[in-house]
Structure formats: structure tokens, C-alpha cells
Wavefront OBJ file of the C-alpha trace (Angstrom):
o trace
v 7.610 5.957 0.321
v 7.479 3.463 -2.558
v 7.339 0.481 -0.424
v 4.300 1.762 1.745
v 2.376 2.812 -1.591
v 3.305 -0.540 -3.191
v 1.770 -2.014 -0.163
v -1.363 -0.219 0.171
v -1.724 -0.472 -3.707
v -1.397 -4.377 -3.560
v -3.897 -4.385 -0.768
v -6.042 -2.551 -3.049
v -5.775 -5.445 -5.853
v -3.880 -2.991 -8.180
v -1.227 -5.586 -8.675
v 0.597 -3.898 -11.859
v 0.653 -0.488 -10.186
v 1.917 -2.171 -6.865
v 4.765 -4.166 -8.478
v 5.827 -0.975 -9.988
v 5.719 0.788 -6.749
v 7.719 -2.206 -4.970
v 10.486 -2.513 -7.768
v 10.843 1.014 -7.202
v 11.339 0.436 -3.367
v 13.945 -2.379 -4.039
v 15.785 -0.327 -6.479
v 15.934 2.829 -3.882
v 17.065 0.025 -1.223
v 18.334 -3.118 -2.674
v 19.759 -4.001 0.819
v 16.098 -3.993 2.455
v 15.095 -7.547 3.151
v 11.308 -5.902 3.648
v 11.648 -4.532 -0.071
v 12.497 -7.805 -1.305
v 9.944 -9.623 0.377
v 6.884 -7.418 -0.296
v 8.111 -7.297 -4.250
v 8.090 -11.043 -4.023
v 4.740 -11.077 -2.196
v 3.206 -8.867 -4.942
v 4.854 -10.782 -7.574
v 3.379 -14.425 -5.959
v -0.004 -12.852 -5.980
v 0.313 -11.976 -9.434
v 1.051 -15.635 -10.266
v 4.601 -14.632 -11.404
v 6.201 -17.162 -9.209
v 9.884 -17.142 -10.885
v 10.271 -13.395 -10.360
v 8.660 -13.737 -6.726
v 11.280 -16.729 -6.360
v 13.879 -14.191 -7.589
v 12.797 -11.889 -4.855
v 12.683 -14.183 -2.138
v 16.200 -15.589 -2.914
v 17.402 -12.054 -2.422
v 15.924 -11.747 0.998
v 17.251 -14.902 2.187
v 20.678 -14.014 0.814
v 20.282 -10.931 3.184
v 19.007 -12.394 6.130
v 19.682 -16.441 6.265
v 18.882 -16.488 9.823
v 15.173 -15.338 9.431
v 12.601 -18.106 9.344
v 10.093 -16.041 7.290
v 12.579 -15.165 4.227
v 13.409 -19.154 4.116
v 9.586 -19.912 4.463
v 8.652 -17.402 1.728
v 11.160 -18.907 -0.613
v 10.028 -22.263 0.343
v 6.448 -21.768 -0.104
v 6.911 -20.076 -3.703
v 9.427 -22.921 -4.596
v 6.942 -25.618 -3.845
v 4.072 -23.634 -6.048
v 6.295 -23.607 -8.746
v 6.893 -27.276 -8.323
v 10.381 -27.127 -7.276
v 9.603 -29.507 -4.378
v 13.148 -30.554 -3.220
v 14.596 -27.250 -2.750
v 11.172 -26.100 -1.527
v 11.442 -28.882 1.143
v 15.055 -27.723 1.906
v 14.129 -24.156 2.874
v 11.064 -25.130 4.783
v 13.037 -27.398 6.797
v 15.806 -24.393 7.129
v 12.621 -22.401 8.229
v 11.786 -24.948 10.863
v 15.539 -25.333 11.967
v 15.488 -21.627 12.721
v 11.589 -21.514 14.385
v 10.529 -24.985 15.123
v 7.239 -23.642 16.538
v 6.201 -22.185 13.105
v 2.968 -24.003 12.237
v 2.708 -22.537 8.595
v 6.125 -23.927 8.199
v 4.992 -27.461 9.145
v 1.998 -27.386 6.878
v 3.496 -26.044 3.783
v 6.403 -28.641 4.162
v 3.871 -31.326 4.756
v 2.214 -30.428 1.479
v 5.608 -30.479 -0.382
v 6.357 -33.700 1.314
v 3.020 -35.395 0.280
v 3.463 -34.013 -3.188
v 7.142 -35.973 -3.204
v 5.679 -39.147 -1.994
v 6.718 -39.107 1.373
v 3.349 -39.380 3.101
v 4.537 -40.437 6.647
v 6.873 -37.476 6.932
v 3.869 -35.252 5.775
v 1.582 -36.716 8.163
v 4.263 -35.772 11.170
v 4.424 -32.435 9.878
v 0.455 -31.775 9.528
v -0.133 -33.368 13.048
v 2.739 -30.747 14.458
v 1.073 -27.844 12.628
v -2.440 -28.612 14.172
v -0.469 -29.349 17.692
v 1.129 -25.879 17.208
v -2.186 -24.023 16.210
v -5.081 -26.154 17.048
v -7.389 -23.811 15.186
v -5.556 -24.158 11.907
v -8.305 -25.723 9.811
v -6.286 -25.923 6.622
v -3.927 -28.211 8.211
v -6.299 -30.268 10.271
v -8.509 -30.512 6.698
v -5.030 -31.753 5.101
v -4.353 -34.085 7.843
v -7.782 -35.782 7.670
v -7.731 -36.122 4.056
v -4.351 -37.640 4.220
v -5.027 -40.141 7.177
v -8.301 -41.097 5.321
v -6.418 -42.354 2.562
v -5.808 -40.887 -1.365
v -9.105 -41.480 -3.142
v -6.948 -41.050 -6.588
v -3.961 -43.283 -5.619
v -6.216 -45.837 -3.661
v -3.440 -45.587 -0.851
v -5.055 -46.760 2.437
v -4.450 -45.044 5.776
v -2.114 -46.710 7.739
v -4.704 -48.125 10.051
v -6.144 -50.212 7.428
l 1 2 3 4 5 6 7 8 9 10 11 12 13 14 15 16 17 18 19 20 21 22 23 24 25 26 27 28 29 30 31 32 33 34 35 36 37 38 39 40 41 42 43 44 45 46 47 48 49 50 51 52 53 54 55 56 57 58 59 60 61 62 63 64 65 66 67 68 69 70 71 72 73 74 75 76 77 78 79 80 81 82 83 84 85 86 87 88 89 90 91 92 93 94 95 96 97 98 99 100 101 102 103 104 105 106 107 108 109 110 111 112 113 114 115 116 117 118 119 120 121 122 123 124 125 126 127 128 129 130 131 132 133 134 135 136 137 138 139 140 141 142 143 144 145 146 147 148 149 150 151 152 153 154 155 156 157 158
């Protein structure tokens, strides 16, 4: 009940009420991966990354073999600047589900931010290969291949 209401409130943009309902759902069902994930999503959307990460960690602890749980944690870690652990979690998601274009894209972004441009290009390419209409990954790949305008780093062909 709390979970359904919380998700509905989140969709309506009523973040505080959504978080309250989803927190109640977690309290009632602390072993529910879905409850932790939904609360993590609402907290992430409310830019409460630290709290979102805590919820995603709970989801991973409950279901370490679920690629989506690792993906959510890795993505939130990357957003909070914890790149080494983000890369670890996103790689874990890809070991569990190699054909996960969103995980390839977010891993590529974290790798790029970590200065690992060639590895990032490989994962952007894989994201686009897996999902040819993935515009975000395609655009990121084009930008990286064109070279970084801030650092002046040339593309590999120059």
C-alpha cells in the first residue's frame, strides 16, 4: 500500500510525500528489494544522493545477483563523485548482464570522468551497438571521439 502510493506520489512530483510513503514501505518490509529501490529512486530524484546510496546498498545486499541493483548503486555513486566504487558496481552489473546498454553508458561516463578515455569509448560503442537508437550514448561517443574541447585532447585519429 505505502509502496504503491509512494510511487504514485513520486510520479506526480510530490517528492516529500513520496519519500514519506516509501520510507514507511521500507520500514514495513525491510527485506524488500523493491521497497529499497523505490525509496532510493525517490531520494535520488530529490537530489538526496547519500540517502539514495544507502537504500541502493540495501538492495544490493538483499540481491547481489540483480544487475539492476548494482546499476542503481553504481549510477548514484557516480553522480556523487565516488567514481572508483561506481565503476566497480557498474562492472558488476555488466558481469551479471553483459547486454545492458544503460550500464555500459553510465560506466563509460564514469570511466571518462576518471580519465580512462579509451575504456570509455569502448563502453559507449557497446551501448550504441546494443541499442542503436540510444541517443545519449551516441552523442557522448561523438563528443569523445571529436576530442575534449576543454583539455584539447585529440581524437585517436589525429
